[in-house]
N, C-alpha and C positions, 0 to 999 in steps of 0.2 A: 514424460520423456524417459526412456530407458537409458541406463548407463552406457550401453554399446553405441546408442545413437549420438552420444555426446562426442565420442571420439572419431577421428578421421577414419574413413572406410579404407582398408588395405586391399580390398578385393581386386582393384584395378591392377595391382602388381601381379597377382596370381593369374588374372585372366588375359591380360593384354601384353603380348610379348614385345610389340613394338614400343610401348610405353616403358616397359622394363629397360630396354636398350637405351632409350632416351635418358631415363633417370640415372642409369649407371654412368653413361657418357657425360651427362651434365655434372654429376657429382665429381667425377675424376677431373673435369675441366675446371671446376670451381676450386678444387683442391690446388691444381697447378697455378691458377691465378692468384690464390691466396699466398702461396710461396712467393710468386713473383712480386707481390705487393710489399713484401719484406726485402727481397733481393735488390730490386731497382733502387729504391731510395738509399739503401745502405751503400751500394756500389757508388752511386753518384755523389753521395756525401763523402765517402772515402776518397774519391778522385778530386773533388773540388773543395771540400771543407766548407761548402756554402749551402744553406738551406734554400737560397733563392733558386739555385739550379735544380734542387730537388722539387721545388714548386713548379718550375717550368716543365719538367718532365711529367709531372702529374697533370698540368694543364694541357699538354700535348696529347696525353692519353685520353683526357676528357673531350678534347676537341675532335680527336679521331673517333671516339665513341659516338658523339653527337652527329657527326657527318655520316658515319656508317649506318647509324639507325635510320636516317632519313633515306639514304640511297638504298639501303637493304630493304626497307618497306616497299619502295617502288619495284625493285627486282623481284621481290617475293610475290607480287601480283602479276608478274609477267612470265616467270620461268619456273621450272620444276624446283620446288622447295627443297626436296631431298639433295638435289645436285648442289644447290646454293649452300646447304648446311655443310656438305662434305667438303666443297671447295673452300669455304671460309675457314673451317677448321684446319684444313691442310695448309693454307697460306699462313695462318697463325703459327702453325708448328715450324715453318721455315724461319719465321721471326724469332722463335725461341732458340733455334739452332744458331742463327746469326748472333743472338746475345751471348751464347755460350762460346762461339768462335771469337767474338769481340773480347771475351774475358781471358781465354786461354792462349790466343795467338797474338803475340805482339802486345804493345801498350794499349790499354783499353781506351776507347774513344767516347767521350761524352756526346759528341754530335751524333755518333752512330746510335747511342742509347736513346737520344731524343727522337731520332727518326724512327727507331723501331718501336718506341713507346706509341707514337702516332699510328704506325703500321698495325701493331697488334690491336689497339683500340679500335681502329677502323674496321678491320676484317672480322674481329671478334664480334662487333656490333652487327655486321651484316648476317653472321651466323645466328645470333640471337634474334634478330627480326624474322628471319626465315623460320626458325623453330617456333616462335610464338604463333606465326601465321599457320603453321603446319599442325599445331596441337589439336584443333577441332577435327582435322582429318584422322589424327592418330587415335584419340580417345573418344570422340563423338562429343557434340556440344553438351549433352546431358551430363557428362562426366568431367567437364571442364573444372569445376570447383574442386572436386576431389583430386584431380591431377595437379591443380595448383597448390593444394594443401600438402600433398606429398612432395612436390618439387620444393616448396618452401621449407619443409622439414629437412630435406637433404641438404639444401643450400645453407641453411643455418648451421647444421652440423659441420659442413665443409668449411664455412667461413670462420668457425670457432677454432677448429683444431689446426687448419693449415698454416696460419701465420706462425703458431708455435713450432710446428714441424720445420717450417722454412728457417726459423731462427736457429734451431738445433743443427740443421744441415750446414748453415753459414758458419757457425761455431766450430763444426767439425771439419768441413772441407772447403769453405768458402762459397761465394755466390755462384761461381760457375756450375757447380753440381746442381743447384736449384734449377738452373735454366735447362740443363740436361734432363732432369726429371720431368720438368714441364713439357719438353719436346717429346719425350717418351710417352708421357700421359696423353698428349695430343694424338700420337699415332694410335695409341689404344682406343681413344674415343672415335677416331675415324673408322677403325676396323669394326668397333661395336655398332656404329650407325650404318654400316654398309647394308645391313639387313632391312632397313626401312623401306617401305613401299614408295613407288613414284607418286608424287603429289603435285600434279600440274593444275594451276588455277584455271578458272574459265578464261578462254582466249579474250584478250582486250586489244583494241587498237592501240598501237604504241605511239605515245607522245613524248615530248621533252619531259624529263624527270620533274622539273619544277611545275609543269602544267599538271602532271599527275598528282604532285603533292598538293597543288591548289584545289584539285578535285576532292582530295581527302579532307582538306580544311572545310570546303563547302559541305561535304557529307556531314561532318562533325557538327557544324553550325546549323545544319538543317534537321538534325535528329535531336529532339529535346531530350531523350533519355541519355543519349552519349554525351551531349553537351553538359548535362548535369554531372555525370560521372567525371568528365575532365575537370570541371569546376571544383568539385569537392576533392578530387584527387591532387589538384594543384595546392589547395589549402593544406592538405595532409602533408604533402612534400615539403611545403614552406615551414610547417611546425617542426619537422624533424632537425631543423637547424638548431634547436636548443642545445644539441650536443657541443656545439662550438663553445658555449659558455660553461661547460662542466668544470673545467679547471679553475676558472675564476670563481664560479659559484662555490666550489668546495673550499678554496683557501680564503675567500673573503666573507662568505655567509656561514658556512658550516664549520670552519676552523679545522679542516682536514688536510690530508696530504695526498701523496701519489696513490697509496693504497685506496683511499676513499674515492678518488677520481676513477680509478679502475672499476670500482664497484659501480658507480653511476653508469659508466659506459657499457657494463655487462648487464644492467638490469633490463634495458630495452630489448636486447635480443633474447634474453630469457623469457620475458613476457611474450615476444612475438613467436617464439617456439612453442610456448603453451597455446597460443592462438591457433597455430597450425595443427597441433595435436588434438586440441579440443574444439575443432571446427565442424565436427559432424552435423551438428544441429542446423548450421547455417545453410545446408543444402536443401532444406525443407521449408524455409521461411516463404510465407505467402507474399509478402511485400518487401522484396529484397532492397529496393531503393530506399524505403523508410528505415530499415534496419541499418543500411549503409550510412545514411545521415545520422542516425542515432549513434552509431559507433564513431564517426567523426566528432560529433559533439562531445562524447565521452573522452576521446583523446584530447580535445582542446581543453576541456574542463580539467584534465589531468595536468596540462601544461600550466594552467593558472594555478592549480594547487601546488605544483612544484615551486612556483614563485613565493608561495606562503610558508613552505616548510622550513622548520628552524634547524634541522639536523639531517645528516646523510642517511641515517637509518630510518628516518621517517619518509625521506624522499625515494628510497629504493622501492617500496610496494607502489608508490604513485607512478614511478617510471615503468614498473613491470606491467601495471594496468594499462598504461599508455601503449607499450608494446603489444599487448593482447588486443586492444581496440583497434589499433592501426593494422594489425595482421588480418583481423576479421574483415575490416572495411576494405583492405586491398584485395582480399580474396573475392569478396562480393563485386567490387568494381571489375576485376579481371573477368569473372564469369559473365557479368552483365554485358561487357564490351564484346565478348565472343558471341553471346546470344543475339545481340542487336546488329551485328556487322555481317553483311553478306560476304561470301567467300572471296569474291573479286576485289574487295576492300580490306581483307584481313591484314595483309602485309603492311599497308600504308597506315591504317588506323592503329594497329599494335605498335608500329614504330613511332608514330606521333605520341602515343601514350608513354612509351619509354623515354622518348626525347623530352617531353614535358617534365618527366620525373627528374631527369639529369639537370635540365635547365632550372627547375624549381628549387633543387638542392643548392645550386650555386646562388640563385637570387636570395634564398632564405638565409644563406650564410652571410651574404653581404648585408641583408636587412638586419639581422640580429647583431651583427658587428656594429652597424650604425646606431642601433638602439643602446648598445653598451656604452657608446660615447656619451649618451645623455642620462642614462640611469645606471644604477647599481645592477649587478648581474641578476638578482632576484627580481628587481623592478622591471628589467628588460624581458624576462620571461613572462612575468605577469601580464605586461602590456601585450606581448605577442599573443598569449592565450586569450585574453579578453577581445583583441581585435579578430582572432579567428572564430570565436563564438559569435561575435556580432556579425561577421560575414556569413557564417553558417545560418543564422536566423534570417538574414536578408535574402540569401539564396533560396532557403526553404519557402519563405513567403512568395518570392517571385515564381518559383515552380508551382506552388499551389494555385496562384492567380492564373498562371498560364494554363493549368489543367482545367480550371473552371471556365476560362474562355473557350477552350476547345470543346468542352462538353456542352457549353451553351450554343456553340455554332453547329454541332452535329444535327440537332433537330431541324434547324433552318436549312441546312444542306439537304437533309432527307425530304423535307416538304417541297423544296424546289425541284428535287428529282422527280417526285410524284407528280407535280403539276406539268412538268415538261413531258 
């Protein structure tokens, strides 16, 4: 393998103008959202003095995200995806303007912030669902992994620097200016995306949204490859809940403080960024599902190893390797979903994929919290890692048995066809 094939291929940025527009707009959007992620909690806490209300706002944003993903997936399989993206981004911009108005004019309302948190989560998710469904049209299915890696690099960059910028802006001029910047950024993203081509999915008979989601669930359950991706993706999302225990792990096991906690939280994104940068080899793997399962197993082994580490500085490379393995596994899962899903299902399957990630994150946090009540932090992480590895082995065995049954049934079916 040459060194150049190890790194992500940048040719898509040079050759595909539509993808450049999407990447620029997405990066600006994530920058704005990162600044809002600092502004909203700070403002709510300043108004109420209560972490409970901060949690409520976060929960409403998550609820809006979940509902928006599901509805956005249905809409993306019915209507022009370009129009949906532009509509959703524009409506989000109005929400940011409303947040700024709520800050600058009259006494700020916590109820308004709660409502706008749901608003922006909901419409933002509709735009994300439409964009994910549109990507095969924009870059071609053969370039999906390359596009995903470039998008991951840009997203990691934006999520690392935007909270710091948001904090500086708040210290300088207060939270209101962050909302104004987010609104202006949204206007720029909409103007940038106006050049996208029309992307109308194949015409479908319109049904109730719940029925269309039911069809998508049936599609997932009926496609062995996609079902496997969802199963391993859910395990990977559950394992990411280990971050909940970083503060306790640092103070109770490693004997560190706030600085060491920050290092633990930074290690996983650093590893994931390396995964995106060094993902060129993954485009040419002959058996992507086997590599994906191997990367999931590597990530879960890192979780187990983390539970055995005696110090922060030994835990850091383990977490970086975890981030690398999860990044490669996620890129493979994303590209396999796009390859296995017909165009008229792309919106709903991608939205279900994103929704299971959001739901899995919540379930994983609750699960690791419950384990922490019975074990020490290190023991809880060790149990979670061992359970994930056990589940991986069982799933891999079941998939292998299913493949053998399918292979054994094919000659019988062929023979019956010849006799008839």
